[in-house]
N, C-alpha and C positions, 0 to 999 in steps of 0.2 A: 684937199691937201693932206688932211689928217689920215685919210684912208691910205694914201701913198706911203706915208711914213710908217703906218702900222704894217702894211704889206712888206715894206723893205725890212723892217725890224724882224718880222716873222721869217722871212727868207734867210736873214743873217743868223737867226737863232737855229733854224733848221740845218744850215750849213755847219754850224758849230757842233750840234748834236751828232750829225753824220760823221764829222771828222773825229770826234771823241770815240764813237763806236768803231770806226776803222782802226784807230790806235789801240783800243782794247783788244780787238780781234788779232792784230799783229803781235801783241805782247802776251797773248794767252798761251799757256803751256798745253801741248798736245798730250793726250793720254792713249795708251795702248788699248785697243778694243778687246783684247783677250784677257789681260791680267789687270789693267787699269793703272799701271805705273806711269808717272809723268816722264816726259822726255828730258834727258840730261846727257852729260858726256859719257856716263857709265852705261846708260841704257838708251842708245840712239834708236829712233823709230824709222821704219821703212814701210813701204806699201805692203799690205797683207796680200798673199797670193790669191785669195778669193775675192779681193776687191772690196772688202767690208770696211776699210779704213786703215789708219796707221797701226802697226804692230811692232813688237820688239824685234831687233835684228837677230838676236840669239833665241831660237825657238825653245831650246831646252830650259834655259833659265826662266823664260816667260811661263812655260808650263809649270815649273816648280813654284813660281810666285803665285800662280793661279791656284795650284793645289793647296799651298799653305794658307791662302786667303779663304778657302772653302772650309777649312777645319774649324 
């Protein structure tokens, strides 16, 4: 009987942890793979043409941010 309760508690705890991780993943801000800026209204992200991840919609401003970060 004790083993059944322990197993049930372990399953419930695992479910809670999984739900917490899913919520964190949904709320995480995406970052541009080129310049590293976080996604917001002024810098919306789109798929990178080479398929390497999200990148800025405006390529010129993205390159300018990347160049200023390297200085």
